[in-house]
C-alpha positions as protocol buffer text, in pm:
chain_id: "A"
residue {
  index: 1
  type: MET
  ca { x: 2 y: 4 z: 1 }
}
residue {
  index: 2
  type: LYS
  ca { x: 295 y: 218 z: 91 }
}
residue {
  index: 3
  type: THR
  ca { x: 439 y: 183 z: -240 }
}
residue {
  index: 4
  type: ILE
  ca { x: 125 y: 247 z: -435 }
}
residue {
  index: 5
  type: ILE
  ca { x: 82 y: 581 z: -227 }
}
residue {
  index: 6
  type: ALA
  ca { x: 440 y: 683 z: -311 }
}
residue {
  index: 7
  type: SER
  ca { x: 386 y: 618 z: -668 }
}
residue {
  index: 8
  type: LEU
  ca { x: 68 y: 852 z: -660 }
}
residue {
  index: 9
  type: ILE
  ca { x: 263 y: 1127 z: -483 }
}
residue {
  index: 10
  type: LEU
  ca { x: 542 y: 1110 z: -750 }
}
residue {
  index: 11
  type: LEU
  ca { x: 301 y: 1121 z: -1012 }
}
residue {
  index: 12
  type: PHE
  ca { x: 115 y: 1416 z: -860 }
}
residue {
  index: 13
  type: LEU
  ca { x: 443 y: 1572 z: -781 }
}
residue {
  index: 14
  type: SER
  ca { x: 540 y: 1560 z: -1159 }
}
residue {
  index: 15
  type: ALA
  ca { x: 184 y: 1725 z: -1259 }
}
residue {
  index: 16
  type: VAL
  ca { x: 237 y: 2001 z: -993 }
}
residue {
  index: 17
  type: LEU
  ca { x: 585 y: 2082 z: -1117 }
}
residue {
  index: 18
  type: THR
  ca { x: 467 y: 2109 z: -1486 }
}
residue {
  index: 19
  type: ASN
  ca { x: 136 y: 2296 z: -1390 }
}
residue {
  index: 20
  type: ALA
  ca { x: 310 y: 2544 z: -1136 }
}
residue {
  index: 21
  type: TYR
  ca { x: 647 y: 2601 z: -1311 }
}
residue {
  index: 22
  type: GLY
  ca { x: 620 y: 2440 z: -1657 }
}
residue {
  index: 23
  type: ASP
  ca { x: 862 y: 2174 z: -1776 }
}
residue {
  index: 24
  type: THR
  ca { x: 1083 y: 2407 z: -1979 }
}
residue {
  index: 25
  type: GLN
  ca { x: 1301 y: 2698 z: -1897 }
}
residue {
  index: 26
  type: LYS
  ca { x: 1178 y: 3014 z: -2015 }
}
residue {
  index: 27
  type: THR
  ca { x: 1291 y: 3373 z: -2003 }
}
residue {
  index: 28
  type: ILE
  ca { x: 1056 y: 3578 z: -1808 }
}
residue {
  index: 29
  type: GLU
  ca { x: 1064 y: 3925 z: -1957 }
}
residue {
  index: 30
  type: LEU
  ca { x: 924 y: 4223 z: -1717 }
}
residue {
  index: 31
  type: LYS
  ca { x: 900 y: 4589 z: -1787 }
}
residue {
  index: 32
  type: LEU
  ca { x: 974 y: 4786 z: -1476 }
}
residue {
  index: 33
  type: TYR
  ca { x: 858 y: 5126 z: -1363 }
}
residue {
  index: 34
  type: PRO
  ca { x: 1062 y: 5305 z: -1090 }
}
residue {
  index: 35
  type: ALA
  ca { x: 850 y: 5298 z: -742 }
}
residue {
  index: 36
  type: VAL
  ca { x: 938 y: 5329 z: -388 }
}
residue {
  index: 37
  type: ALA
  ca { x: 830 y: 5055 z: -151 }
}
residue {
  index: 38
  type: ALA
  ca { x: 467 y: 5093 z: -20 }
}
residue {
  index: 39
  type: ASP
  ca { x: 370 y: 5025 z: 338 }
}
residue {
  index: 40
  type: PRO
  ca { x: 342 y: 4662 z: 400 }
}
residue {
  index: 41
  type: ASN
  ca { x: 48 y: 4734 z: 622 }
}
residue {
  index: 42
  type: LYS
  ca { x: -169 y: 4866 z: 342 }
}
residue {
  index: 43
  type: TYR
  ca { x: -73 y: 4585 z: 115 }
}
residue {
  index: 44
  type: PRO
  ca { x: -30 y: 4273 z: 338 }
}
residue {
  index: 45
  type: LEU
  ca { x: 0 y: 3963 z: 154 }
}
residue {
  index: 46
  type: LEU
  ca { x: -126 y: 3766 z: 431 }
}
residue {
  index: 47
  type: PRO
  ca { x: -424 y: 3840 z: 669 }
}
residue {
  index: 48
  type: LYS
  ca { x: -325 y: 4067 z: 949 }
}
residue {
  index: 49
  type: TYR
  ca { x: -338 y: 3911 z: 1307 }
}
residue {
  index: 50
  type: GLU
  ca { x: -598 y: 4167 z: 1429 }
}
residue {
  index: 51
  type: GLU
  ca { x: -825 y: 4073 z: 1134 }
}
residue {
  index: 52
  type: GLN
  ca { x: -810 y: 3707 z: 1194 }
}
residue {
  index: 53
  type: ASN
  ca { x: -1048 y: 3510 z: 1423 }
}
residue {
  index: 54
  type: ASP
  ca { x: -1040 y: 3192 z: 1626 }
}
residue {
  index: 55
  type: LEU
  ca { x: -1287 y: 3002 z: 1404 }
}
residue {
  index: 56
  type: ASP
  ca { x: -1182 y: 2658 z: 1203 }
}
residue {
  index: 57
  type: ALA
  ca { x: -1137 y: 2751 z: 847 }
}
residue {
  index: 58
  type: ALA
  ca { x: -1190 y: 2378 z: 736 }
}
residue {
  index: 59
  type: PRO
  ca { x: -1562 y: 2377 z: 754 }
}
residue {
  index: 60
  type: LEU
  ca { x: -1577 y: 2701 z: 549 }
}
residue {
  index: 61
  type: TYR
  ca { x: -1361 y: 2556 z: 275 }
}
residue {
  index: 62
  type: LYS
  ca { x: -1593 y: 2252 z: 269 }
}
residue {
  index: 63
  type: LYS
  ca { x: -1900 y: 2493 z: 219 }
}
residue {
  index: 64
  type: ALA
  ca { x: -1698 y: 2685 z: -67 }
}
residue {
  index: 65
  type: ILE
  ca { x: -1644 y: 2351 z: -248 }
}
residue {
  index: 66
  type: GLN
  ca { x: -2008 y: 2277 z: -208 }
}
residue {
  index: 67
  type: ALA
  ca { x: -2110 y: 2626 z: -353 }
}
residue {
  index: 68
  type: LEU
  ca { x: -1866 y: 2584 z: -663 }
}
residue {
  index: 69
  type: PRO
  ca { x: -2064 y: 2603 z: -1005 }
}
residue {
  index: 70
  type: VAL
  ca { x: -2098 y: 2241 z: -1175 }
}
residue {
  index: 71
  type: ASP
  ca { x: -1952 y: 2359 z: -1493 }
}
residue {
  index: 72
  type: SER
  ca { x: -1622 y: 2566 z: -1464 }
}
residue {
  index: 73
  type: LYS
  ca { x: -1473 y: 2557 z: -1810 }
}
residue {
  index: 74
  type: ASN
  ca { x: -1117 y: 2476 z: -1680 }
}
residue {
  index: 75
  type: ASN
  ca { x: -963 y: 2486 z: -2013 }
}
residue {
  index: 76
  type: GLN
  ca { x: -1095 y: 2838 z: -2076 }
}
residue {
  index: 77
  type: ILE
  ca { x: -952 y: 2975 z: -1730 }
}
residue {
  index: 78
  type: SER
  ca { x: -627 y: 2828 z: -1811 }
}
residue {
  index: 79
  type: GLN
  ca { x: -607 y: 3002 z: -2163 }
}
residue {
  index: 80
  type: TRP
  ca { x: -712 y: 3327 z: -1964 }
}
residue {
  index: 81
  type: LEU
  ca { x: -436 y: 3279 z: -1704 }
}
residue {
  index: 82
  type: LYS
  ca { x: -176 y: 3271 z: -1989 }
}
residue {
  index: 83
  type: SER
  ca { x: -297 y: 3546 z: -2206 }
}
residue {
  index: 84
  type: PRO
  ca { x: -139 y: 3887 z: -2189 }
}
residue {
  index: 85
  type: LEU
  ca { x: -351 y: 4140 z: -1984 }
}
residue {
  index: 86
  type: ASN
  ca { x: -421 y: 4349 z: -2296 }
}
residue {
  index: 87
  type: GLU
  ca { x: -583 y: 4031 z: -2462 }
}
residue {
  index: 88
  type: LEU
  ca { x: -787 y: 3917 z: -2167 }
}
residue {
  index: 89
  type: PRO
  ca { x: -1158 y: 3953 z: -2247 }
}
residue {
  index: 90
  type: LEU
  ca { x: -1267 y: 4145 z: -1945 }
}
residue {
  index: 91
  type: GLU
  ca { x: -1650 y: 4123 z: -1953 }
}
residue {
  index: 92
  type: GLN
  ca { x: -1622 y: 3750 z: -2038 }
}
residue {
  index: 93
  type: ALA
  ca { x: -1388 y: 3667 z: -1751 }
}
residue {
  index: 94
  type: LYS
  ca { x: -1586 y: 3875 z: -1522 }
}
residue {
  index: 95
  type: SER
  ca { x: -1895 y: 3683 z: -1609 }
}
residue {
  index: 96
  type: PHE
  ca { x: -1691 y: 3357 z: -1546 }
}
residue {
  index: 97
  type: VAL
  ca { x: -1588 y: 3464 z: -1211 }
}
residue {
  index: 98
  type: GLU
  ca { x: -1926 y: 3588 z: -1101 }
}
residue {
  index: 99
  type: GLY
  ca { x: -2047 y: 3213 z: -1099 }
}
residue {
  index: 100
  type: PHE
  ca { x: -1787 y: 3142 z: -831 }
}
residue {
  index: 101
  type: LYS
  ca { x: -1892 y: 3434 z: -609 }
}
residue {
  index: 102
  type: PRO
  ca { x: -2067 y: 3249 z: -325 }
}
residue {
  index: 103
  type: ALA
  ca { x: -1768 y: 3015 z: -291 }
}
residue {
  index: 104
  type: LEU
  ca { x: -1503 y: 3273 z: -309 }
}
residue {
  index: 105
  type: GLN
  ca { x: -1677 y: 3468 z: -39 }
}
residue {
  index: 106
  type: LEU
  ca { x: -1658 y: 3172 z: 192 }
}
residue {
  index: 107
  type: VAL
  ca { x: -1287 y: 3141 z: 82 }
}
residue {
  index: 108
  type: GLN
  ca { x: -1231 y: 3469 z: 192 }
}
residue {
  index: 109
  type: GLN
  ca { x: -1386 y: 3421 z: 531 }
}
residue {
  index: 110
  type: ALA
  ca { x: -1176 y: 3102 z: 568 }
}
residue {
  index: 111
  type: ALA
  ca { x: -859 y: 3286 z: 501 }
}
residue {
  index: 112
  type: LYS
  ca { x: -911 y: 3497 z: 797 }
}
residue {
  index: 113
  type: CYS
  ca { x: -928 y: 3202 z: 1046 }
}
residue {
  index: 114
  type: ARG
  ca { x: -632 y: 3131 z: 1267 }
}
residue {
  index: 115
  type: LYS
  ca { x: -667 y: 2753 z: 1276 }
}
residue {
  index: 116
  type: CYS
  ca { x: -745 y: 2496 z: 1022 }
}
residue {
  index: 117
  type: ILE
  ca { x: -826 y: 2142 z: 1137 }
}
residue {
  index: 118
  type: TRP
  ca { x: -853 y: 1897 z: 866 }
}
residue {
  index: 119
  type: PRO
  ca { x: -1059 y: 1579 z: 939 }
}
residue {
  index: 120
  type: ALA
  ca { x: -834 y: 1253 z: 921 }
}
residue {
  index: 121
  type: GLU
  ca { x: -987 y: 1130 z: 595 }
}
residue {
  index: 122
  type: GLN
  ca { x: -1091 y: 1378 z: 307 }
}
residue {
  index: 123
  type: ASP
  ca { x: -1266 y: 1320 z: -35 }
}
residue {
  index: 124
  type: ALA
  ca { x: -1016 y: 1304 z: -308 }
}
residue {
  index: 125
  type: LYS
  ca { x: -1238 y: 1502 z: -536 }
}
residue {
  index: 126
  type: ASP
  ca { x: -1195 y: 1802 z: -283 }
}
residue {
  index: 127
  type: LEU
  ca { x: -815 y: 1840 z: -409 }
}
residue {
  index: 128
  type: GLN
  ca { x: -939 y: 1929 z: -772 }
}
residue {
  index: 129
  type: ASN
  ca { x: -1174 y: 2168 z: -636 }
}
residue {
  index: 130
  type: TYR
  ca { x: -914 y: 2353 z: -438 }
}
residue {
  index: 131
  type: ARG
  ca { x: -724 y: 2373 z: -773 }
}
residue {
  index: 132
  type: ARG
  ca { x: -1031 y: 2529 z: -922 }
}
residue {
  index: 133
  type: ILE
  ca { x: -1069 y: 2795 z: -639 }
}
residue {
  index: 134
  type: ALA
  ca { x: -705 y: 2888 z: -677 }
}
residue {
  index: 135
  type: GLN
  ca { x: -719 y: 2916 z: -1033 }
}
residue {
  index: 136
  type: THR
  ca { x: -1029 y: 3149 z: -1004 }
}
residue {
  index: 137
  type: LEU
  ca { x: -852 y: 3356 z: -744 }
}
residue {
  index: 138
  type: ALA
  ca { x: -560 y: 3417 z: -982 }
}
residue {
  index: 139
  type: LEU
  ca { x: -804 y: 3506 z: -1268 }
}
residue {
  index: 140
  type: GLN
  ca { x: -970 y: 3745 z: -1029 }
}
residue {
  index: 141
  type: ALA
  ca { x: -627 y: 3909 z: -938 }
}
residue {
  index: 142
  type: ARG
  ca { x: -548 y: 3923 z: -1299 }
}
residue {
  index: 143
  type: LEU
  ca { x: -879 y: 4097 z: -1378 }
}
residue {
  index: 144
  type: GLU
  ca { x: -814 y: 4348 z: -1099 }
}
residue {
  index: 145
  type: ILE
  ca { x: -454 y: 4430 z: -1214 }
}
residue {
  index: 146
  type: ALA
  ca { x: -570 y: 4470 z: -1585 }
}
residue {
  index: 147
  type: GLN
  ca { x: -834 y: 4750 z: -1469 }
}
residue {
  index: 148
  type: GLY
  ca { x: -579 y: 4897 z: -1220 }
}
residue {
  index: 149
  type: GLN
  ca { x: -779 y: 4787 z: -911 }
}
residue {
  index: 150
  type: TYR
  ca { x: -459 y: 4720 z: -722 }
}
residue {
  index: 151
  type: ASP
  ca { x: -596 y: 4705 z: -359 }
}
residue {
  index: 152
  type: ASN
  ca { x: -851 y: 4424 z: -479 }
}
residue {
  index: 153
  type: ALA
  ca { x: -593 y: 4248 z: -673 }
}
residue {
  index: 154
  type: VAL
  ca { x: -367 y: 4239 z: -335 }
}
residue {
  index: 155
  type: SER
  ca { x: -682 y: 4108 z: -160 }
}
residue {
  index: 156
  type: LYS
  ca { x: -701 y: 3826 z: -373 }
}
residue {
  index: 157
  type: ILE
  ca { x: -317 y: 3756 z: -356 }
}
residue {
  index: 158
  type: ARG
  ca { x: -368 y: 3759 z: 31 }
}
residue {
  index: 159
  type: THR
  ca { x: -656 y: 3510 z: 25 }
}
residue {
  index: 160
  type: ASP
  ca { x: -485 y: 3274 z: -207 }
}
residue {
  index: 161
  type: PHE
  ca { x: -167 y: 3249 z: 4 }
}
residue {
  index: 162
  type: ALA
  ca { x: -367 y: 3214 z: 324 }
}
residue {
  index: 163
  type: MET
  ca { x: -550 y: 2917 z: 144 }
}
residue {
  index: 164
  type: GLY
  ca { x: -219 y: 2763 z: 54 }
}
residue {
  index: 165
  type: ARG
  ca { x: -91 y: 2773 z: 402 }
}
residue {
  index: 166
  type: HIS
  ca { x: -408 y: 2630 z: 545 }
}
residue {
  index: 167
  type: LEU
  ca { x: -402 y: 2331 z: 286 }
}
residue {
  index: 168
  type: SER
  ca { x: -61 y: 2252 z: 418 }
}
residue {
  index: 169
  type: LYS
  ca { x: -203 y: 2184 z: 775 }
}
residue {
  index: 170
  type: SER
  ca { x: -338 y: 1863 z: 642 }
}
residue {
  index: 171
  type: SER
  ca { x: -156 y: 1549 z: 728 }
}
residue {
  index: 172
  type: SER
  ca { x: -191 y: 1474 z: 332 }
}
residue {
  index: 173
  type: THR
  ca { x: 118 y: 1540 z: 134 }
}
residue {
  index: 174
  type: ILE
  ca { x: -101 y: 1586 z: -200 }
}
residue {
  index: 175
  type: GLN
  ca { x: -323 y: 1839 z: -28 }
}
residue {
  index: 176
  type: GLY
  ca { x: -9 y: 2053 z: 73 }
}
residue {
  index: 177
  type: LEU
  ca { x: 100 y: 2032 z: -281 }
}
residue {
  index: 178
  type: VAL
  ca { x: -206 y: 2192 z: -383 }
}
residue {
  index: 179
  type: GLY
  ca { x: -136 y: 2459 z: -161 }
}
residue {
  index: 180
  type: ILE
  ca { x: 204 y: 2529 z: -331 }
}
residue {
  index: 181
  type: ALA
  ca { x: 71 y: 2503 z: -676 }
}
residue {
  index: 182
  type: ALA
  ca { x: -205 y: 2769 z: -575 }
}
residue {
  index: 183
  type: ALA
  ca { x: 67 y: 3005 z: -438 }
}
residue {
  index: 184
  type: ALA
  ca { x: 282 y: 2946 z: -747 }
}
residue {
  index: 185
  type: HIS
  ca { x: 23 y: 3049 z: -977 }
}
residue {
  index: 186
  type: MET
  ca { x: -55 y: 3366 z: -798 }
}
residue {
  index: 187
  type: CYS
  ca { x: 323 y: 3444 z: -798 }
}
residue {
  index: 188
  type: GLU
  ca { x: 272 y: 3473 z: -1157 }
}
residue {
  index: 189
  type: GLN
  ca { x: -7 y: 3742 z: -1101 }
}
residue {
  index: 190
  type: ILE
  ca { x: 241 y: 3925 z: -887 }
}
residue {
  index: 191
  type: GLU
  ca { x: 485 y: 3948 z: -1201 }
}
residue {
  index: 192
  type: GLN
  ca { x: 178 y: 4075 z: -1411 }
}
residue {
  index: 193
  type: PHE
  ca { x: 120 y: 4340 z: -1099 }
}
residue {
  index: 194
  type: ILE
  ca { x: 466 y: 4448 z: -1104 }
}
residue {
  index: 195
  type: GLU
  ca { x: 465 y: 4539 z: -1474 }
}
residue {
  index: 196
  type: ALA
  ca { x: 164 y: 4766 z: -1435 }
}
residue {
  index: 197
  type: PRO
  ca { x: 300 y: 5131 z: -1470 }
}
residue {
  index: 198
  type: ASP
  ca { x: 117 y: 5271 z: -1146 }
}
residue {
  index: 199
  type: ALA
  ca { x: 127 y: 4960 z: -939 }
}
residue {
  index: 200
  type: PRO
  ca { x: 244 y: 5004 z: -585 }
}
residue {
  index: 201
  type: ASN
  ca { x: 592 y: 4860 z: -493 }
}
residue {
  index: 202
  type: LEU
  ca { x: 519 y: 4533 z: -308 }
}
residue {
  index: 203
  type: TYR
  ca { x: 899 y: 4488 z: -173 }
}
residue {
  index: 204
  type: ARG
  ca { x: 833 y: 4533 z: 201 }
}
residue {
  index: 205
  type: SER
  ca { x: 486 y: 4323 z: 151 }
}
residue {
  index: 206
  type: LEU
  ca { x: 712 y: 4033 z: -3 }
}
residue {
  index: 207
  type: GLN
  ca { x: 982 y: 4090 z: 280 }
}
residue {
  index: 208
  type: SER
  ca { x: 722 y: 4036 z: 529 }
}
residue {
  index: 209
  type: LEU
  ca { x: 603 y: 3687 z: 429 }
}
residue {
  index: 210
  type: PRO
  ca { x: 745 y: 3388 z: 613 }
}
residue {
  index: 211
  type: ARG
  ca { x: 982 y: 3138 z: 469 }
}
residue {
  index: 212
  type: PRO
  ca { x: 901 y: 2880 z: 403 }
}
residue {
  index: 213
  type: LEU
  ca { x: 560 y: 3037 z: 290 }
}
residue {
  index: 214
  type: ILE
  ca { x: 414 y: 2678 z: 263 }
}
residue {
  index: 215
  type: ASP
  ca { x: 592 y: 2439 z: 483 }
}
residue {
  index: 216
  type: LEU
  ca { x: 557 y: 2075 z: 433 }
}
residue {
  index: 217
  type: THR
  ca { x: 823 y: 1970 z: 655 }
}
residue {
  index: 218
  type: LYS
  ca { x: 606 y: 1725 z: 845 }
}
residue {
  index: 219
  type: GLN
  ca { x: 484 y: 1580 z: 550 }
}
residue {
  index: 220
  type: ILE
  ca { x: 851 y: 1518 z: 425 }
}
residue {
  index: 221
  type: GLU
  ca { x: 964 y: 1345 z: 753 }
}
residue {
  index: 222
  type: SER
  ca { x: 665 y: 1113 z: 723 }
}
residue {
  index: 223
  type: GLU
  ca { x: 717 y: 1044 z: 366 }
}
residue {
  index: 224
  type: PRO
  ca { x: 908 y: 696 z: 309 }
}
residue {
  index: 225
  type: ASN
  ca { x: 1010 y: 760 z: -47 }
}
residue {
  index: 226
  type: GLU
  ca { x: 1353 y: 937 z: -73 }
}
residue {
  index: 227
  type: LEU
  ca { x: 1259 y: 1058 z: -416 }
}
residue {
  index: 228
  type: ALA
  ca { x: 924 y: 1192 z: -329 }
}
residue {
  index: 229
  type: ARG
  ca { x: 1101 y: 1373 z: -25 }
}
residue {
  index: 230
  type: GLU
  ca { x: 1347 y: 1533 z: -242 }
}
residue {
  index: 231
  type: LYS
  ca { x: 1093 y: 1648 z: -481 }
}
residue {
  index: 232
  type: ILE
  ca { x: 876 y: 1801 z: -221 }
}
residue {
  index: 233
  type: ARG
  ca { x: 1166 y: 1997 z: -76 }
}
residue {
  index: 234
  type: GLN
  ca { x: 1241 y: 2139 z: -435 }
}
residue {
  index: 235
  type: LEU
  ca { x: 891 y: 2256 z: -472 }
}
residue {
  index: 236
  type: MET
  ca { x: 901 y: 2426 z: -129 }
}
residue {
  index: 237
  type: ASN
  ca { x: 1233 y: 2590 z: -225 }
}
residue {
  index: 238
  type: ARG
  ca { x: 1111 y: 2678 z: -572 }
}
residue {
  index: 239
  type: LEU
  ca { x: 807 y: 2864 z: -447 }
}
residue {
  index: 240
  type: ASP
  ca { x: 1033 y: 3060 z: -179 }
}
residue {
  index: 241
  type: ARG
  ca { x: 1266 y: 3137 z: -470 }
}
residue {
  index: 242
  type: HIS
  ca { x: 982 y: 3270 z: -679 }
}
residue {
  index: 243
  type: ILE
  ca { x: 886 y: 3504 z: -368 }
}
residue {
  index: 244
  type: ALA
  ca { x: 1256 y: 3608 z: -320 }
}
residue {
  index: 245
  type: VAL
  ca { x: 1319 y: 3688 z: -690 }
}
residue {
  index: 246
  type: LEU
  ca { x: 1013 y: 3899 z: -697 }
}
residue {
  index: 247
  type: GLN
  ca { x: 1133 y: 4064 z: -382 }
}
residue {
  index: 248
  type: CYS
  ca { x: 1465 y: 4140 z: -573 }
}
residue {
  index: 249
  type: VAL
  ca { x: 1275 y: 4271 z: -857 }
}
residue {
  index: 250
  type: GLU
  ca { x: 1090 y: 4521 z: -644 }
}
residue {
  index: 251
  type: ALA
  ca { x: 1409 y: 4617 z: -486 }
}
residue {
  index: 252
  type: LEU
  ca { x: 1533 y: 4723 z: -825 }
}
residue {
  index: 253
  type: ARG
  ca { x: 1226 y: 4937 z: -871 }
}
residue {
  index: 254
  type: TYR
  ca { x: 1302 y: 5087 z: -535 }
}
residue {
  index: 255
  type: TYR
  ca { x: 1642 y: 5176 z: -616 }
}
residue {
  index: 256
  type: ALA
  ca { x: 1553 y: 5320 z: -947 }
}
residue {
  index: 257
  type: ALA
  ca { x: 1297 y: 5541 z: -790 }
}
residue {
  index: 258
  type: VAL
  ca { x: 1561 y: 5712 z: -559 }
}
residue {
  index: 259
  type: ASN
  ca { x: 1845 y: 5714 z: -817 }
}
residue {
  index: 260
  type: ASP
  ca { x: 1721 y: 5907 z: -1103 }
}
residue {
  index: 261
  type: GLY
  ca { x: 1555 y: 5618 z: -1285 }
}
residue {
  index: 262
  type: LYS
  ca { x: 1874 y: 5419 z: -1308 }
}
residue {
  index: 263
  type: LEU
  ca { x: 1935 y: 5046 z: -1227 }
}
residue {
  index: 264
  type: PRO
  ca { x: 2194 y: 4957 z: -971 }
}
residue {
  index: 265
  type: GLY
  ca { x: 2555 y: 4810 z: -1114 }
}
residue {
  index: 266
  type: SER
  ca { x: 2504 y: 4512 z: -842 }
}
residue {
  index: 267
  type: LEU
  ca { x: 2245 y: 4399 z: -588 }
}
residue {
  index: 268
  type: GLU
  ca { x: 2506 y: 4522 z: -311 }
}
residue {
  index: 269
  type: ASP
  ca { x: 2429 y: 4869 z: -455 }
}
residue {
  index: 270
  type: ILE
  ca { x: 2112 y: 4874 z: -344 }
}
residue {
  index: 271
  type: LYS
  ca { x: 2183 y: 4784 z: 25 }
}
residue {
  index: 272
  type: LYS
  ca { x: 2430 y: 5092 z: 15 }
}
residue {
  index: 273
  type: SER
  ca { x: 2176 y: 5316 z: -136 }
}
residue {
  index: 274
  type: ILE
  ca { x: 1879 y: 5252 z: 74 }
}
residue {
  index: 275
  type: LYS
  ca { x: 1862 y: 5199 z: 434 }
}
residue {
  index: 276
  type: GLN
  ca { x: 1680 y: 4907 z: 590 }
}
residue {
  index: 277
  type: VAL
  ca { x: 1685 y: 4714 z: 236 }
}
residue {
  index: 278
  type: SER
  ca { x: 1799 y: 4367 z: 234 }
}
residue {
  index: 279
  type: ILE
  ca { x: 1830 y: 4135 z: -67 }
}
residue {
  index: 280
  type: PRO
  ca { x: 1751 y: 3797 z: -19 }
}
residue {
  index: 281
  type: ASN
  ca { x: 1957 y: 3495 z: -111 }
}
residue {
  index: 282
  type: ASP
  ca { x: 1837 y: 3231 z: -354 }
}
residue {
  index: 283
  type: PRO
  ca { x: 1666 y: 2968 z: -114 }
}
residue {
  index: 284
  type: VAL
  ca { x: 1775 y: 2712 z: -357 }
}
residue {
  index: 285
  type: THR
  ca { x: 2157 y: 2784 z: -364 }
}
residue {
  index: 286
  type: GLN
  ca { x: 2171 y: 2990 z: -35 }
}
residue {
  index: 287
  type: LYS
  ca { x: 2385 y: 3251 z: -241 }
}
residue {
  index: 288
  type: SER
  ca { x: 2296 y: 3582 z: -397 }
}
residue {
  index: 289
  type: PHE
  ca { x: 2103 y: 3561 z: -729 }
}
residue {
  index: 290
  type: ASP
  ca { x: 2324 y: 3632 z: -1028 }
}
residue {
  index: 291
  type: TYR
  ca { x: 2263 y: 3982 z: -1151 }
}
residue {
  index: 292
  type: SER
  ca { x: 2412 y: 4200 z: -1439 }
}
residue {
  index: 293
  type: CYS
  ca { x: 2311 y: 4512 z: -1578 }
}
residue {
  index: 294
  type: SER
  ca { x: 2352 y: 4697 z: -1911 }
}
residue {
  index: 295
  type: GLY
  ca { x: 2206 y: 5044 z: -1902 }
}
residue {
  index: 296
  type: SER
  ca { x: 1827 y: 5012 z: -1863 }
}
residue {
  index: 297
  type: GLU
  ca { x: 1839 y: 4638 z: -1891 }
}
residue {
  index: 298
  type: ALA
  ca { x: 1912 y: 4366 z: -1631 }
}
residue {
  index: 299
  type: ILE
  ca { x: 1961 y: 4004 z: -1626 }
}
residue {
  index: 300
  type: LEU
  ca { x: 1856 y: 3816 z: -1274 }
}
residue {
  index: 301
  type: LYS
  ca { x: 1901 y: 3447 z: -1279 }
}
residue {
  index: 302
  type: GLY
  ca { x: 1937 y: 3132 z: -1053 }
}
residue {
  index: 303
  type: PRO
  ca { x: 2090 y: 2800 z: -1145 }
}
residue {
  index: 304
  type: ALA
  ca { x: 1879 y: 2452 z: -1137 }
}
residue {
  index: 305
  type: PRO
  ca { x: 1885 y: 2287 z: -795 }
}
residue {
  index: 306
  type: VAL
  ca { x: 2149 y: 2030 z: -751 }
}
residue {
  index: 307
  type: GLY
  ca { x: 2037 y: 1704 z: -916 }
}
residue {
  index: 308
  type: ALA
  ca { x: 1750 y: 1888 z: -1088 }
}
residue {
  index: 309
  type: GLU
  ca { x: 1724 y: 1924 z: -1462 }
}
residue {
  index: 310
  type: SER
  ca { x: 1869 y: 2234 z: -1616 }
}
residue {
  index: 311
  type: ASP
  ca { x: 1501 y: 2353 z: -1705 }
}
residue {
  index: 312
  type: LYS
  ca { x: 1438 y: 2406 z: -1346 }
}
residue {
  index: 313
  type: ALA
  ca { x: 1675 y: 2750 z: -1346 }
}
residue {
  index: 314
  type: ILE
  ca { x: 1532 y: 3089 z: -1358 }
}
residue {
  index: 315
  type: TYR
  ca { x: 1602 y: 3371 z: -1601 }
}
residue {
  index: 316
  type: TYR
  ca { x: 1447 y: 3712 z: -1570 }
}
residue {
  index: 317
  type: ARG
  ca { x: 1507 y: 3977 z: -1832 }
}
residue {
  index: 318
  type: LEU
  ca { x: 1412 y: 4312 z: -1665 }
}
residue {
  index: 319
  type: VAL
  ca { x: 1372 y: 4656 z: -1869 }
}
residue {
  index: 320
  type: LEU
  ca { x: 1339 y: 4962 z: -1689 }
}
residue {
  index: 321
  type: SER
  ca { x: 1095 y: 5220 z: -1829 }
}
residue {
  index: 322
  type: GLN
  ca { x: 973 y: 5553 z: -1777 }
}
residue {
  index: 323
  type: ARG
  ca { x: 628 y: 5580 z: -1628 }
}
residue {
  index: 324
  type: PRO
  ca { x: 384 y: 5676 z: -1917 }
}
residue {
  index: 325
  type: SER
  ca { x: 147 y: 5970 z: -1907 }
}
residue {
  index: 326
  type: LYS
  ca { x: -187 y: 5941 z: -1776 }
}
residue {
  index: 327
  type: ASN
  ca { x: -346 y: 5978 z: -2129 }
}
residue {
  index: 328
  type: ASN
  ca { x: -127 y: 5686 z: -2264 }
}
residue {
  index: 329
  type: GLN
  ca { x: -218 y: 5478 z: -1965 }
}
residue {
  index: 330
  type: GLN
  ca { x: -591 y: 5535 z: -2008 }
}
residue {
  index: 331
  type: GLY
  ca { x: -541 y: 5468 z: -2382 }
}
residue {
  index: 332
  type: GLN
  ca { x: -376 y: 5149 z: -2293 }
}
residue {
  index: 333
  type: THR
  ca { x: -650 y: 5027 z: -2063 }
}
residue {
  index: 334
  type: ARG
  ca { x: -924 y: 5097 z: -2307 }
}
């Protein structure tokens, strides 16, 4: 039985790796606009303690699943999450999300619960439903970003990250992996957020997140298969790497805002220029990210984990741009 469970976990791990991060290395190109770091109390990426309550989140998540629409057109939502913001069919996507409103309201309530006590046995079908909810939250965030509703977008990110952490409270390894996948997809929406010309800088909000964001240490300790344990560790580290590299990108925007719209020559220059700014190391290598700069363009990269395929490396190409005029922004939105 343990062999069968381990095989299922390995299969699911492969699916999570592919769905969350893809199976081939790709260059992620981001256009950056200078902006100082915003107040993390205004844009928290997890619910504030004073906003939380002592209710149990698990029953609320169960009610949310029961409130999901029967036909969710999963293929369609996947396409919308991959399409450029300016090609997102706003009205069609809004109509789709509207069908999830009752479920998402329950998830938002659950996200504010301090505890989440899962039953010993759960319906395997629920795992797919949590993925549906996470995808819809990501689409909601994407819609808000496309419309310049940044406060609302951050609220969706906050709910998603909280749900991911709640999912990891289960003894089920696979449910915890769903939590990692949910957070990974939302990190892609943060990339879209960063590219918006007038979006607030989330450097301090990202800095405030716990590491690891989704902790599956207990599940790893109870997993008998060494290969499965290593893949779980890789997923945890890759999620934290994603958050760390986004924090570095926001630090670059911060530096440019206080240095006449210029990029730093090195990551160390950021710490020298701005007090109380730290540059996180790559959680995979425990070393600094590789950074190089040429004029208004920069490269930020990190190698694949030891023992992993080369396509697990990261490579960001960053182009610093001037903030467009309001008239141009309005024209682009329309």
